[in-house]
N, C-alpha and C positions, 0 to 999 in steps of 0.2 A: 530060396536056396542061394547061399553065398559061397563063392570060391574059398577054399581053405586059406589061401594066402591073405585074404582080406577079413576073415572071420574075427580076428582079434581086434580089429579096429572099430567094429560096431558103427553106431550112429555118431556123427561128430558132436563134440561138446557144444558147438555153436548152435546146431539144430536143437539140441536138448534144452539149452538155457533159453533160447528164443521161444520154444514151446512153453516153458514154465513162465516166461514173462507174459505171454498171451493169456495163459491160464489164470494167473494171479493179477492181471491188469497192472503189471509192473513197468516202470521205466526201463528201457533196454539199454543199459550201459555195458552189455556183454559183447554183442557182435559189432565189429568195426565197420559200420556203414553210417554215413551222415544221415541225419533226419532233415536235411535241407538240400536244396537244389544247387547244382554247380552253375557256372556262368551261363546266362541266358543266350549269349551269342553262339554257344556250342549247340544248344537245342535248335536254334534257328538254322545253323549250318547243316545239322542232320536232316531237318525238314527240307531244306533246299536240295540236298542230295537225293532224298526220296522222291520229291516232286520233279527233279531234273532227270530222272530215269536211271540213276546209278544204283540199280537194284539187282544186278547179276553178279555171278562169282567174280571176285577180285583175283588178281594174280596170287598164287598160293603163298609166296613169300611176303606179300603185302602190296597194297596199292602203291603205284609209283609216287603219288603225292605224299603218302604217309611215310614211306621209307626215306624219302629225301628230307622230310621235315624232322624225322627222328635223328638222322645223321647230322643235320644242321643243329639241332638241340644239343646233342652230345658234344659237338665241337664248340659251341658257344659257351655252354655251362661248365664243361669238364675238360676241354682241350683234348678230346679224344676224336680222332678223325677216322671215319669208316666209309667204305664204299657202299653207298645206299642200296645198290642193286645186288650186291654179293655178300655184304657183311651185316645185314639187318634182316630180321624175320619178324613178321607180325603174327600174333597168336590170339586165340579167344580167351584173353585174360592171362595174367601172370601165372596162374595156377597151371594152365595148359602149357605155358612156356617151360615151367619147371618139369612137368611130366614128360614133355617131348624131349627136353634136353637129357633127362635121365635115361629114357628109353632109347634115344638115338645115339648116345655117347658111351654108355656103359654096357658091359657084358655081365652075364650071370657069374657070380662069385667074385666080382670086383668088390672093393671096399671103399666106402666114402666116410669122411670125418664130418660129423654134424655137431654144431654147438646146441646144447640143450640149456634152457627150454627152447623149443622150436615150433615153427608153424606146422600144424598137424599134417598137412598134405605131404610133407617131405618124406616121412617114413613110409606112408602108404605107397607113394610113387616108387620108392626104392624097393619095397617089397614086391610090387608088381613086376619090376624089372629083374627080380632075383638077385639084387645087390644087397650086401650087408652094410648096415650103418654101424659106425663106431663113434661113441659119444664123448665129447668134451664138455664138462659141466661148468656153466657160469653160475657163480654163487652170489646170492643176495647179500648185501645191498649194492655192491659196486660192479659185480658181474665181470671181474677181471679174468683174463685168459691165464690159465695155469700152463705155462709152456713146457714144463717138465712132464705133466700129464699128457699134453698134446703129443710130445715126442714119443711117448710110450704107446701111442695108438697106431703108429706107422709100421707097416710091414710090406712085404713084396707085392701084396695084392692091392695096396692103397693106391687109388688113382685120382681122387678128387676131394677137395675141401668145399663144403657147401657153406657159404658165408652170407648171412642176412644182416645188412647194415644200411640205414638205421634198423635196429633189431626189435622185432615183435616176438615175445611180449614184454621184454625188459625195458625198452626205451633207450637202450645203449646205442651210442654211435661209435663204431670202431674208428680209431684215429691215432695220430701221433706215432710214438715209438712202437706201440702195440701193433698197429696196422703194418708198419714197416717190418716188424719181426715176423708177422704172419706171411708177408710177401717173401721174405728171405727163406722162411720155412718151406713154402711151396716150391720155390726155385730149387732149394737144396734137395728136396725129395722128389722133384720132377712131378709135381701134382698140378692138375689144372683146377681152376676155381669156377664154381657156379655161383655167381654173385646176385643174390636177390636184393634189388635196390629200389623196390616199389615206393619207399618213403624218402627217396633221394632229395626231395625239396622240403621235407618236414624235419627240421632240426632247430635247436634252441641254444641260447646262452653261449654262443661262440663255438659250439660243437658242430662245425660245418662238415657236411658229408664229403668224403674224399673217396672216389671210386678206387678200388684196389687195382683196377686195370691201368690206372694212371701212374702207378709206382714202377720203378725200374724193373725191367725184364718180366713184367706181368701182362702187358697188353696181348701178347701172343698166346697166353695160357689162361685167359679169363673170358667167360661168357657172361655178360651182364644183362640182367632182366629188370624191366620196369613196366609201368602201365599207366593208363589214363585214370583209372578208378580212384586212386588215393590223391593224386595231384589235382584233379579236376572235379572231384566229388560226384562222379558218375560210376559208381561201382557196378551197377547193373548193365553197363554197356559191354563190359568184358573185352576191352581192347588192351592187349599186352604186347610186349616186343622184347627181342633180344638183340644185342649188338656184340660183335666179337670177330675174331679172325675167321677166315673162310673155313678152315678145317674143323672148327667147332660149330660154326653156323650150319655147315652141311649135315652134321649129325643131328642137330635139333630139327632141321627142316625135313630130314628123311623120315622122322616119326610124325611130325606135324602134318605132312601131306596125306597121311593115312588116318589120322585122328579126326581132324576137322576140315582138312584141305585148305579152306580159306575162311576168313573172318568177315563179319558184316561189313559190306561195302559202304553203305551210307555213313555208318558210324566211323569207319576208318577215315573217310573224307572230312568228317566233322572234327576229329582229333587232329588231323593234319592242319586244318585251319587254326585250331587252338594253339598248336605248337609254333606256328609261323606268324600269327596275327595278334596274339595277346602278349603284351609287353612284360618286361621283367618286374614291374611294380606289382603284378599279380602275385608272384611268388613271395615277395616281401610281405604283402598284405596277408596272404594266406598264413605265413609263419607267425605273424603278429597276432592274428585272430586265434590261432591254436595255442600260442604261448599264453595269451590271456586266459583261455579256458583251462590250460594246464595248471596255471597258478591258482585259479579259483578252486578247481576240484582238489588240488593238493591240500590247500588250506582246510577245506571241508573234511577231508579224510583224516587229516591230523587232528582236527577238533574232535572227531569221533573216537580217536584213540589209536588209529592205525599208524604204522611206520612206513612212509612212502619212499621208495627207492628214487634217486635222482633220475628224472626223465630228460634225456638229452635229445631225443627225437621220436618220431612216430606220433600217434595220438592215443597212446596207452599209458596207464599208470599201473605199476605192480607194487602192491602194498602188503605188509605183514599184519595179521590180526592177532598175533600170538599174545599180545598184552591184554586183549579183551575177550578172548574166546579160547576154550580148551580143545575143541574138536578139530577135524581136518578141513581142508579147503572145500570139499564137496558139501559137507554138512553146513559150513558157514555160508556158502553161496546159496544153498537152499533156504537157510534161515533168513538171509537178506531178501530173497525174492518173495518169500511168504510173509514175512513180518514187516520189513521196511518197504516192500513193493519196489525194489530196485534189483535188476538182474545184472549179474557179473559173470566172470568166467573163473572157475577153479582151475589153476594152471598145472596141477600135478600131472595131467594127461599130456603135457608137453615135454615130459621127461621120460626117458627109458632106463638109463643106468642108475639115476639117483632121484626117483620120484619123491623121496622124503624132502628134497630141497624145495618142492613146490607145495607141500601139504599144509603150510601155515601162511600161504600167500593167496591173494586174489587179484584179478586183473579188471581194471575199469577202462572203458573207452570214453574219451571226451570229445569225439567228433560229432557233437550235438549242438543244437541251437542253445543260446543262452537261457531261454526260458525252460528248456528241458533240464539243463544242469542245475538251474535254480530250484526247480521242483524236486529234483533228486536230492539236493542239499537239504531241503526242508524235511524230506522223508528220512534221510540218514541221521540228521540231528535229532529227530523225534525218536528214532530207533535207539539212539544212544541213551536218551533220557529214560 
């Protein structure tokens, strides 16, 4: 029995494509988790915390070591200064941070502007909160913001803009004049921003991530979310956090305290050590490694006949198969997993107002070992032939 408000969402596409990958013994380029381990010193730090007796509830807003480390990280990388004990909250992953923020800051019948395609938890969380989503569509291949369409979405019920940058699944990094216009739009309409920035260190070719909170007049109206999963390649640890002004932090914390209360203590301590002890060369090396994989997979997909959208950040490629296949994205994804033995994500489920924009596209994740991507390349090229 499923509550009516969630019946339309069904099983996530990630679970379904992973099921098909296992069934057909396919390489899983669908779900965005690495098939390799993160830094060894993080695992050792977690073991030290476990063996050292740090195994009871942490402070609900986050272990003091971690919130201080997060504040230091934000100041060092983005010149954003936050009070660690009042303007930082730790969650059980960024997804819980999103849910807590929506539940704690919005009221039923409020409206939120969401860019589509979107990460699928956004709409489910909004639905659970009784909040209406209004969609601004980003169109392949450049995914530029249509500001006239954006203006048409605003009404007296609009309270928030949900901004994901670097953006999953398009690989877009919002920046330059476009980001400045979004900030001006939010100030003019008195909107606050929920900024999902989990890929904050994964950007390429000069498209450096710029937090919208760092723009003029935006710090006091932005709640920024990130996590350890994407940056440190430990997605199973589920350590996420939010930074922002106290009035927004209080709302997110008010829901968090009743959802999970607190997050794994030893893993919080391990992430705190990662943020304070692993130097800046780690981030540079991480980007270079992913950039190499991005270039490799892009070339493979273009060889197969797909048109690949420019990937400016994240570890996803969105590509059009319209030149080589007449069906929709779901049938193409099933064809790939059954015949090529490579699992992908059909992205039309990430659209609500214009699902046709995603029906000739497919998403690939390149957060995999080189040998995994090389074997996927062999299978895809054989599928083409």
